C-alpha positions in Angstrom: 150.2 121.7 126.0 151.5 118.5 127.6 154.2 120.5 129.5 151.6 123.0 130.7 149.3 120.3 132.0 152.3 118.5 133.6 153.2 121.7 135.4 149.6 122.4 136.5 148.8 118.9 137.7 152.2 118.2 139.4 151.1 118.9 143.0 147.4 118.1 142.7 145.6 115.3 144.6 144.8 112.5 142.1 141.3 112.0 143.6 140.4 115.7 143.1 141.5 115.9 139.5 139.1 116.8 136.8 137.2 114.1 134.9 138.5 113.3 131.4 135.6 112.4 129.2 135.6 109.1 127.2 136.9 109.5 123.7 135.5 107.8 120.7 138.0 105.8 118.5 139.0 107.7 115.4 142.0 108.1 113.1 142.7 111.5 114.6 142.7 110.1 118.2 144.9 107.2 117.0 147.5 109.6 115.6 147.4 111.7 118.8 147.9 108.7 121.1 150.7 107.4 118.9 152.5 110.8 119.1 152.1 111.0 122.9 153.2 107.4 123.5 156.2 107.4 121.1 157.5 111.0 121.3 156.3 112.8 124.5 156.2 110.1 127.2 159.7 108.6 126.5 161.3 112.0 127.3 159.9 111.9 130.8 159.9 108.2 131.7 163.1 106.6 133.2 163.8 103.5 135.2 164.0 105.4 138.5 160.6 107.1 138.2 158.4 107.2 141.2 154.8 105.9 141.1 153.3 109.4 141.9 155.2 110.9 139.0 154.3 108.1 136.7 150.6 108.4 137.6 150.8 112.2 136.9 152.5 111.6 133.5 149.7 109.1 132.5 147.0 111.5 133.6 148.6 114.4 131.7 149.0 112.3 128.6 145.4 111.3 128.7 144.3 114.9 129.4 146.4 116.2 126.5 145.1 113.5 124.1 141.5 114.3 125.0 142.1 118.1 124.7 143.7 117.7 121.3 140.9 115.4 120.1 138.4 118.2 120.8 137.1 117.4 124.3 135.6 120.4 126.1 137.9 120.4 129.1 140.0 123.3 130.5 143.2 123.3 132.5 141.7 125.2 135.5 138.2 125.5 136.9 137.4 129.1 137.9 136.6 129.5 141.6 134.7 132.7 141.0 132.1 131.2 138.7 129.5 133.9 137.7 126.8 131.2 137.8 127.3 130.6 141.5 128.6 127.6 143.4 125.5 125.5 142.8 125.7 125.8 139.0 129.4 125.1 139.1 128.8 121.9 141.1 126.0 120.9 138.7 128.2 121.6 135.7 130.9 119.3 136.9 128.5 116.3 137.3 128.1 113.8 134.4 125.1 114.3 132.1 123.4 111.1 133.3 123.5 112.4 136.9 122.1 115.8 135.9 119.2 114.1 134.1 118.5 111.9 137.1 118.4 115.0 139.4 116.1 116.8 137.0 113.7 113.9 136.9 113.8 113.8 140.7 112.9 117.5 141.0 110.1 117.3 138.4 108.7 114.2 140.2 108.7 116.0 143.5 107.0 119.0 142.0 104.2 116.9 140.4 103.6 114.7 143.4 102.8 117.8 145.5 99.7 118.4 143.3 98.1 115.2 144.5 96.7 114.6 148.0 99.0 112.7 150.3 101.6 112.5 147.6 99.6 110.0 145.5 100.7 109.9 141.9 98.4 108.0 139.5 101.0 106.0 137.6 
């Protein structure tokens, strides 16, 4: 899985990479991180490594650890999303941002019922 992620993310722009969700501390995550740090990463890290390559290795290690820990992330986002581009964009936003947008739309809908936008709260 690490090698596949390394191959996929090799030529991607770091600012356009997919968000890795925060992981809760657990024994399982501790074992995964220990394996990645002590067995996988030393195979790829040398003293002559470039910064871009090192950054890619760290991202792929974090992505692999999160995926093995059960995070709901995929290696590729489908461009042809059956839900449409608006739903795809909404799906990629964090949950707090989605809730904020939903509150904004419901507020805009309720404020149109009152004259001149007056809301009695």
